[in-house]
C-alpha positions, 0 to 999 in steps of 0.5 A: 686478251685472255680475260676479254675472250673469257668474259665474252664467252661467259656473256654469250653463254649467259645470253643463250641460257637466258634466252632459252629460259625465256618469257615463262621463267621471267613471268615466274620470277616476277610473280614470286617477287610480287607475292613476297612483296605483297606478303603481310610479314614483309609489309610489316617489316618494311613499315618498321624499317621505314619508321626506324630510318625516319627516326634516325634521319630526324635524330641526325637532323636535330644533331646537325641543327644543334651544331650549326644553328643556321635557320636559313641561307640569309641568316648565314650570309648576314653573319659578320666575318671575323675581320668585320667583327674585328673592324667594328670593335676597332672602330668602337675603341677608336671612337670612344677614345680608348685607342688613339687614331692612326695607331698600328693596331688597326685591323689588317695593319702591322702589329 
């Protein structure tokens, strides 16, 4: 309870002091912030930082593409699952006679 009262008192004092500073102080702070933001040095630094962030983003994108070479959702969904690959291989072995039909090596069956 003591912390709530302290917080409320601090909030009230901050509000009163802020209201006393008023619109003139707000305008002064706003003008100063605009001057800093419009400064050529700040603009140059912002451009350099933006370029570095862009390059870092491109590097991260390239590494992600190398690790997961999926070009689209359609490509991803068209990939067969492990079970589907196993079934296709089993059918191929069964059809060309390398594995007799009805064996227990069927996908999903007992082994």
